[in-house]
N, C-alpha and C positions, 0 to 999 in steps of 0.2 A: 595740262602735264598728265599722263595716263597712270593709272595706278600700279603698272609693272616698273615705270620709272621712280615712282614714289618709294616701292618697296625696295628698289635697288639702291638709293640714296641712304636708307635706313640700315641697309646690310653693310654699306660701305663704311657708314659711322659708327655702327654697332662693333664691328670688329677692333677699331682701333680704342673702344671704349673699355672692351674686354682685356685686350692685351696692354693697351697704354695704362690702364689703371694698375694693372699687378706692377708694371716698370716704376709708375710713380710711387706706388707703395713702398717698392724695393728700396728706391732712393732716399725718400723722405721718412718712412716708416710710420706712417700717421694716414689715418682716414680722412682728416679733413683735407689736405691736399689732393685726394682722389676725387672727393666729393667736388672740389672747386674745378678739378680737370674734367669731370664728367658733365658739369654744368656748362663750361666752355664748349665742349662737343654737342650738347643738346641744343644751345644757342644756334652754333653754326649749323646744325641739322635742321633746326626750324627756319632759319633764315634761307637755306636753299630750297625748301620745301614751299615756303610762302611766296618767295619772289620769283620763281620761276613760272614760264608761262605754259 
């Protein structure tokens, strides 16, 4: 996988991290749920980056 595709995956997962983090905080009112949400996104992004050819 070339570097531009890796950067694209990080951008595509970075935008939901910022916007989704705000939405999660709005609904739950705690940073603990935001951290859990961010960790789930990080695991998904790393899975995409490491398993792609």
